[in-house]
C-alpha positions as CSV (number, residue, x, y, z in Angstrom):
1,M,-68.4,-20.4,-6.0
2,Y,-69.3,-16.8,-4.6
3,A,-71.7,-16.2,-1.8
4,F,-73.2,-12.4,-2.1
5,C,-76.0,-10.7,-0.9
6,Y,-78.4,-7.7,-1.9
7,R,-79.9,-4.9,0.1
8,S,-82.8,-7.1,0.8
9,G,-80.6,-9.2,3.1
10,Q,-81.0,-12.5,0.8
11,I,-77.9,-14.2,0.4
12,H,-77.1,-15.9,-3.2
13,F,-74.7,-18.0,-4.8
14,G,-73.2,-17.9,-8.1
15,R,-70.2,-18.3,-10.2
16,K,-70.1,-14.5,-10.5
17,V,-71.3,-11.5,-8.5
18,P,-74.2,-9.8,-10.3
19,D,-74.4,-5.9,-10.4
20,G,-75.8,-4.3,-7.2
21,A,-74.8,-7.2,-4.9
22,I,-72.2,-7.2,-2.2
23,A,-69.8,-10.1,-2.2
24,M,-68.9,-12.0,1.1
25,A,-66.6,-15.0,0.2
26,S,-65.4,-17.2,-2.3
27,G,-64.5,-21.2,-2.0
28,P,-65.5,-24.6,-3.4
29,A,-69.0,-24.8,-3.9
30,R,-70.2,-26.9,-1.1
31,K,-68.3,-25.7,1.3
32,V,-69.5,-22.1,0.3
33,R,-73.2,-23.3,0.6
34,D,-72.9,-25.6,3.9
35,F,-70.9,-22.5,5.7
36,F,-73.7,-20.0,4.8
37,C,-76.3,-22.2,5.6
38,G,-75.2,-22.7,8.9
39,V,-74.7,-19.3,9.7
40,S,-77.3,-17.3,8.2
41,R,-80.7,-16.7,9.3
42,H,-83.3,-18.6,7.7
43,A,-86.6,-17.1,6.3
44,Y,-90.0,-18.4,7.1
45,D,-90.0,-20.5,3.9
46,G,-87.1,-22.2,5.4
47,K,-85.1,-22.0,2.2
48,T,-84.4,-18.5,1.9
49,L,-81.0,-17.5,3.5
50,L,-80.7,-13.9,5.0
51,V,-78.1,-11.5,6.8
52,P,-79.6,-11.2,10.1
53,G,-80.5,-7.7,10.6
54,I,-80.8,-6.4,6.8
55,P,-84.4,-7.0,6.4
56,E,-85.4,-5.3,9.4
57,A,-83.1,-2.3,8.7
58,E,-84.9,1.2,8.6
59,G,-82.4,2.7,6.2
60,D,-79.0,2.0,4.3
61,D,-76.8,2.8,7.1
62,E,-78.5,0.3,9.4
63,A,-78.3,-2.4,6.8
64,E,-74.8,-1.7,6.3
65,S,-74.1,-1.9,10.0
66,A,-75.6,-5.2,10.1
67,L,-73.8,-6.6,7.2
68,R,-70.9,-5.2,9.0
69,R,-71.5,-7.0,12.3
70,F,-72.5,-10.5,10.2
71,V,-69.0,-10.2,8.2
72,D,-66.9,-9.6,11.4
73,W,-68.8,-12.5,13.0
74,I,-68.4,-15.1,10.2
75,T,-64.9,-13.8,8.5
76,P,-62.7,-15.8,11.5
77,Q,-64.2,-18.8,10.5
78,F,-63.1,-18.8,6.8
79,K,-59.8,-20.2,7.1
80,D,-60.7,-23.1,8.9
81,R,-63.2,-23.8,6.3
82,G,-61.1,-22.9,2.8
83,L,-63.1,-19.7,2.0
84,T,-61.6,-16.5,1.2
85,P,-63.3,-13.5,2.1
86,L,-64.3,-10.8,-0.3
87,R,-65.8,-7.9,1.6
88,R,-63.9,-5.7,4.2
89,A,-65.9,-4.6,6.9
């Protein structure tokens, strides 16, 4: 299972990473979902997961910086949880 996000900051999960999405990690489905549910920002609907800082970003550079900070923060936790990083920040 892959965890990936879009420019909007929404995090999604799937067996493939769609065109236009940015892959962040892979691993067993339950582990990927549980991990990202715990470290992501939750939208007002309580279900949508977001990369912190991307929805508020005023431009692509600011969104890229937010994604880089998030990936830098979560990547050290991957090994203990059986996840593989897919994006180099």
